[in-house]
MIBA-300147 format. One record per residue (C-alpha): chain; residue number from 0; x, y, z; residue in one letter. Coordinates in steps of 0.1 Angstrom, whole numbers, plus 5000, padded with zeros to 4 digits. Layout:
<sites>
<site ch="A" i="NUM" px="X" py="Y" pz="Z" aa="A"/>
...
</sites>
This chain:
<sites>
<site ch="A" i="0" px="7143" py="6538" pz="1323" aa="M"/>
<site ch="A" i="1" px="7107" py="6551" pz="1325" aa="F"/>
<site ch="A" i="2" px="7072" py="6541" pz="1314" aa="R"/>
<site ch="A" i="3" px="7052" py="6573" pz="1313" aa="N"/>
<site ch="A" i="4" px="7072" py="6603" pz="1325" aa="K"/>
<site ch="A" i="5" px="7110" py="6608" pz="1327" aa="P"/>
<site ch="A" i="6" px="7105" py="6622" pz="1362" aa="E"/>
<site ch="A" i="7" px="7095" py="6586" pz="1373" aa="D"/>
<site ch="A" i="8" px="7127" py="6570" pz="1360" aa="A"/>
<site ch="A" i="9" px="7139" py="6538" pz="1377" aa="T"/>
<site ch="A" i="10" px="7175" py="6528" pz="1382" aa="P"/>
<site ch="A" i="11" px="7192" py="6508" pz="1354" aa="A"/>
<site ch="A" i="12" px="7182" py="6472" pz="1352" aa="F"/>
<site ch="A" i="13" px="7218" py="6459" pz="1353" aa="C"/>
<site ch="A" i="14" px="7252" py="6468" pz="1368" aa="E"/>
<site ch="A" i="15" px="7276" py="6482" pz="1343" aa="L"/>
<site ch="A" i="16" px="7313" py="6490" pz="1349" aa="N"/>
<site ch="A" i="17" px="7345" py="6494" pz="1330" aa="Q"/>
<site ch="A" i="18" px="7354" py="6457" pz="1333" aa="E"/>
<site ch="A" i="19" px="7324" py="6447" pz="1314" aa="R"/>
<site ch="A" i="20" px="7334" py="6467" pz="1284" aa="L"/>
<site ch="A" i="21" px="7355" py="6443" pz="1264" aa="N"/>
<site ch="A" i="22" px="7349" py="6420" pz="1234" aa="F"/>
<site ch="A" i="23" px="7346" py="6387" pz="1254" aa="E"/>
<site ch="A" i="24" px="7320" py="6401" pz="1278" aa="N"/>
<site ch="A" i="25" px="7300" py="6418" pz="1251" aa="I"/>
<site ch="A" i="26" px="7299" py="6386" pz="1231" aa="L"/>
<site ch="A" i="27" px="7293" py="6361" pz="1258" aa="L"/>
<site ch="A" i="28" px="7276" py="6378" pz="1287" aa="K"/>
<site ch="A" i="29" px="7252" py="6400" pz="1267" aa="W"/>
<site ch="A" i="30" px="7216" py="6395" pz="1279" aa="D"/>
<site ch="A" i="31" px="7228" py="6371" pz="1305" aa="G"/>
<site ch="A" i="32" px="7244" py="6396" pz="1329" aa="E"/>
<site ch="A" i="33" px="7239" py="6429" pz="1311" aa="F"/>
<site ch="A" i="34" px="7231" py="6447" pz="1279" aa="N"/>
<site ch="A" i="35" px="7236" py="6482" pz="1267" aa="I"/>
<site ch="A" i="36" px="7211" py="6499" pz="1244" aa="P"/>
<site ch="A" i="37" px="7231" py="6513" pz="1215" aa="I"/>
<site ch="A" i="38" px="7219" py="6548" pz="1222" aa="H"/>
<site ch="A" i="39" px="7238" py="6547" pz="1255" aa="C"/>
<site ch="A" i="40" px="7271" py="6548" pz="1237" aa="G"/>
<site ch="A" i="41" px="7289" py="6579" pz="1226" aa="L"/>
<site ch="A" i="42" px="7312" py="6571" pz="1196" aa="F"/>
<site ch="A" i="43" px="7337" py="6588" pz="1175" aa="K"/>
<site ch="A" i="44" px="7322" py="6590" pz="1140" aa="T"/>
<site ch="A" i="45" px="7352" py="6573" pz="1125" aa="T"/>
<site ch="A" i="46" px="7342" py="6540" pz="1141" aa="I"/>
<site ch="A" i="47" px="7312" py="6539" pz="1117" aa="F"/>
<site ch="A" i="48" px="7332" py="6547" pz="1086" aa="N"/>
<site ch="A" i="49" px="7329" py="6510" pz="1076" aa="D"/>
<site ch="A" i="50" px="7304" py="6497" pz="1102" aa="L"/>
<site ch="A" i="51" px="7266" py="6496" pz="1096" aa="R"/>
<site ch="A" i="52" px="7237" py="6480" pz="1114" aa="F"/>
<site ch="A" i="53" px="7226" py="6447" pz="1098" aa="V"/>
<site ch="A" i="54" px="7192" py="6458" pz="1087" aa="E"/>
<site ch="A" i="55" px="7181" py="6423" pz="1078" aa="E"/>
<site ch="A" i="56" px="7182" py="6412" pz="1115" aa="L"/>
<site ch="A" i="57" px="7150" py="6417" pz="1134" aa="K"/>
<site ch="A" i="58" px="7164" py="6413" pz="1169" aa="T"/>
<site ch="A" i="59" px="7197" py="6418" pz="1187" aa="A"/>
<site ch="A" i="60" px="7211" py="6440" pz="1159" aa="E"/>
<site ch="A" i="61" px="7224" py="6464" pz="1186" aa="D"/>
<site ch="A" i="62" px="7243" py="6435" pz="1202" aa="W"/>
<site ch="A" i="63" px="7258" py="6426" pz="1168" aa="V"/>
<site ch="A" i="64" px="7269" py="6463" pz="1164" aa="M"/>
<site ch="A" i="65" px="7285" py="6462" pz="1199" aa="W"/>
<site ch="A" i="66" px="7303" py="6430" pz="1190" aa="V"/>
<site ch="A" i="67" px="7316" py="6446" pz="1157" aa="D"/>
<site ch="A" i="68" px="7327" py="6477" pz="1176" aa="V"/>
<site ch="A" i="69" px="7346" py="6457" pz="1203" aa="F"/>
<site ch="A" i="70" px="7360" py="6432" pz="1178" aa="S"/>
<site ch="A" i="71" px="7382" py="6461" pz="1166" aa="R"/>
<site ch="A" i="72" px="7398" py="6464" pz="1200" aa="E"/>
<site ch="A" i="73" px="7380" py="6497" pz="1205" aa="T"/>
<site ch="A" i="74" px="7390" py="6517" pz="1236" aa="E"/>
<site ch="A" i="75" px="7360" py="6523" pz="1258" aa="A"/>
<site ch="A" i="76" px="7355" py="6544" pz="1288" aa="V"/>
<site ch="A" i="77" px="7326" py="6538" pz="1312" aa="Y"/>
<site ch="A" i="78" px="7308" py="6569" pz="1326" aa="L"/>
<site ch="A" i="79" px="7288" py="6559" pz="1356" aa="G"/>
<site ch="A" i="80" px="7262" py="6586" pz="1351" aa="A"/>
<site ch="A" i="81" px="7227" py="6585" pz="1336" aa="P"/>
<site ch="A" i="82" px="7229" py="6606" pz="1304" aa="L"/>
<site ch="A" i="83" px="7199" py="6592" pz="1285" aa="A"/>
<site ch="A" i="84" px="7163" py="6582" pz="1291" aa="Y"/>
<site ch="A" i="85" px="7150" py="6549" pz="1279" aa="Y"/>
<site ch="A" i="86" px="7112" py="6546" pz="1275" aa="R"/>
<site ch="A" i="87" px="7099" py="6512" pz="1284" aa="I"/>
<site ch="A" i="88" px="7072" py="6503" pz="1259" aa="N"/>
<site ch="A" i="89" px="7052" py="6472" pz="1270" aa="P"/>
<site ch="A" i="90" px="7041" py="6466" pz="1234" aa="H"/>
<site ch="A" i="91" px="7076" py="6468" pz="1218" aa="S"/>
<site ch="A" i="92" px="7089" py="6438" pz="1198" aa="M"/>
<site ch="A" i="93" px="7115" py="6431" pz="1224" aa="T"/>
<site ch="A" i="94" px="7087" py="6423" pz="1249" aa="K"/>
<site ch="A" i="95" px="7074" py="6396" pz="1226" aa="D"/>
<site ch="A" i="96" px="7094" py="6366" pz="1238" aa="R"/>
<site ch="A" i="97" px="7083" py="6344" pz="1209" aa="T"/>
<site ch="A" i="98" px="7094" py="6370" pz="1183" aa="F"/>
<site ch="A" i="99" px="7127" py="6375" pz="1200" aa="V"/>
<site ch="A" i="100" px="7135" py="6337" pz="1203" aa="R"/>
<site ch="A" i="101" px="7125" py="6331" pz="1167" aa="T"/>
<site ch="A" i="102" px="7146" py="6359" pz="1153" aa="H"/>
<site ch="A" i="103" px="7175" py="6355" pz="1177" aa="L"/>
<site ch="A" i="104" px="7184" py="6323" pz="1158" aa="L"/>
<site ch="A" i="105" px="7188" py="6344" pz="1127" aa="E"/>
<site ch="A" i="106" px="7212" py="6367" pz="1146" aa="T"/>
<site ch="A" i="107" px="7233" py="6337" pz="1158" aa="Y"/>
<site ch="A" i="108" px="7235" py="6323" pz="1122" aa="K"/>
<site ch="A" i="109" px="7247" py="6357" pz="1110" aa="Y"/>
<site ch="A" i="110" px="7272" py="6363" pz="1138" aa="L"/>
<site ch="A" i="111" px="7288" py="6329" pz="1144" aa="L"/>
<site ch="A" i="112" px="7306" py="6326" pz="1110" aa="P"/>
<site ch="A" i="113" px="7321" py="6361" pz="1116" aa="K"/>
<site ch="A" i="114" px="7338" py="6351" pz="1148" aa="L"/>
<site ch="A" i="115" px="7372" py="6335" pz="1154" aa="P"/>
<site ch="A" i="116" px="7367" py="6297" pz="1160" aa="P"/>
<site ch="A" i="117" px="7375" py="6298" pz="1197" aa="D"/>
<site ch="A" i="118" px="7349" py="6326" pz="1203" aa="Y"/>
<site ch="A" i="119" px="7324" py="6309" pz="1181" aa="A"/>
<site ch="A" i="120" px="7327" py="6277" pz="1202" aa="N"/>
<site ch="A" i="121" px="7324" py="6297" pz="1234" aa="K"/>
<site ch="A" i="122" px="7293" py="6315" pz="1221" aa="L"/>
<site ch="A" i="123" px="7278" py="6281" pz="1210" aa="I"/>
<site ch="A" i="124" px="7283" py="6269" pz="1245" aa="S"/>
<site ch="A" i="125" px="7266" py="6300" pz="1260" aa="V"/>
<site ch="A" i="126" px="7237" py="6295" pz="1235" aa="I"/>
<site ch="A" i="127" px="7232" py="6259" pz="1246" aa="F"/>
<site ch="A" i="128" px="7233" py="6268" pz="1283" aa="D"/>
<site ch="A" i="129" px="7207" py="6295" pz="1278" aa="R"/>
<site ch="A" i="130" px="7185" py="6272" pz="1257" aa="L"/>
<site ch="A" i="131" px="7188" py="6245" pz="1284" aa="N"/>
<site ch="A" i="132" px="7179" py="6270" pz="1311" aa="D"/>
<site ch="A" i="133" px="7148" py="6280" pz="1291" aa="Q"/>
<site ch="A" i="134" px="7138" py="6244" pz="1287" aa="L"/>
<site ch="A" i="135" px="7141" py="6238" pz="1324" aa="I"/>
<site ch="A" i="136" px="7120" py="6270" pz="1331" aa="C"/>
<site ch="A" i="137" px="7094" py="6258" pz="1306" aa="H"/>
<site ch="A" i="138" px="7093" py="6224" pz="1321" aa="E"/>
<site ch="A" i="139" px="7086" py="6239" pz="1355" aa="K"/>
<site ch="A" i="140" px="7060" py="6262" pz="1341" aa="D"/>
<site ch="A" i="141" px="7043" py="6232" pz="1324" aa="L"/>
<site ch="A" i="142" px="7043" py="6212" pz="1357" aa="E"/>
<site ch="A" i="143" px="7027" py="6241" pz="1375" aa="I"/>
<site ch="A" i="144" px="7001" py="6244" pz="1347" aa="L"/>
<site ch="A" i="145" px="6994" py="6207" pz="1347" aa="R"/>
<site ch="A" i="146" px="6989" py="6209" pz="1385" aa="G"/>
<site ch="A" i="147" px="6965" py="6237" pz="1381" aa="K"/>
<site ch="A" i="148" px="6946" py="6219" pz="1353" aa="L"/>
<site ch="A" i="149" px="6944" py="6188" pz="1374" aa="H"/>
<site ch="A" i="150" px="6930" py="6208" pz="1403" aa="I"/>
<site ch="A" i="151" px="6905" py="6226" pz="1380" aa="R"/>
<site ch="A" i="152" px="6895" py="6193" pz="1363" aa="A"/>
<site ch="A" i="153" px="6890" py="6177" pz="1398" aa="G"/>
<site ch="A" i="154" px="6869" py="6206" pz="1409" aa="Q"/>
<site ch="A" i="155" px="6848" py="6204" pz="1377" aa="L"/>
<site ch="A" i="156" px="6843" py="6167" pz="1381" aa="L"/>
<site ch="A" i="157" px="6834" py="6171" pz="1418" aa="K"/>
<site ch="A" i="158" px="6809" py="6198" pz="1410" aa="N"/>
<site ch="A" i="159" px="6794" py="6177" pz="1382" aa="T"/>
<site ch="A" i="160" px="6790" py="6147" pz="1405" aa="L"/>
<site ch="A" i="161" px="6774" py="6168" pz="1431" aa="R"/>
<site ch="A" i="162" px="6748" py="6181" pz="1406" aa="K"/>
<site ch="A" i="163" px="6741" py="6145" pz="1394" aa="I"/>
<site ch="A" i="164" px="6737" py="6133" pz="1430" aa="I"/>
<site ch="A" i="165" px="6714" py="6162" pz="1438" aa="K"/>
<site ch="A" i="166" px="6692" py="6155" pz="1408" aa="R"/>
<site ch="A" i="167" px="6689" py="6118" pz="1418" aa="K"/>
<site ch="A" i="168" px="6677" py="6128" pz="1453" aa="K"/>
<site ch="A" i="169" px="6649" py="6150" pz="1439" aa="I"/>
</sites>
């Protein structure tokens, strides 16, 4: 992964290994513990004879492709070597959290009906846990913001009162 020059590449952002490469992990631990950009896979062309990216999805379409590939009990072999560069673009759609959250719901709506019921229920549980974690983080962020706003409001009030008192003395 790099921002400007491939020579300044950083290590991968997550740990991958052979054990992660199965349907259940791809479905349930994606973006929680790891993810794999689709360009990091080398595939036999026959895998894509009847698989296509879902072009209507605006986010996580690579995840859906990985789920489709692994739902077919595809044999995968992990190679622990960097074989591709990934440019980090700070202005990419995936960096826009609001965009991703909004469109991720569309991805879930697309994917859930395609899953066997037991996996759909497991994924729903993962989704609820992640949403709950996000709410907790947002609540903490709001508390910090409220505290800063109270401090700022207190400072403004104090400064305003000082000015009023100063004017009355003159």
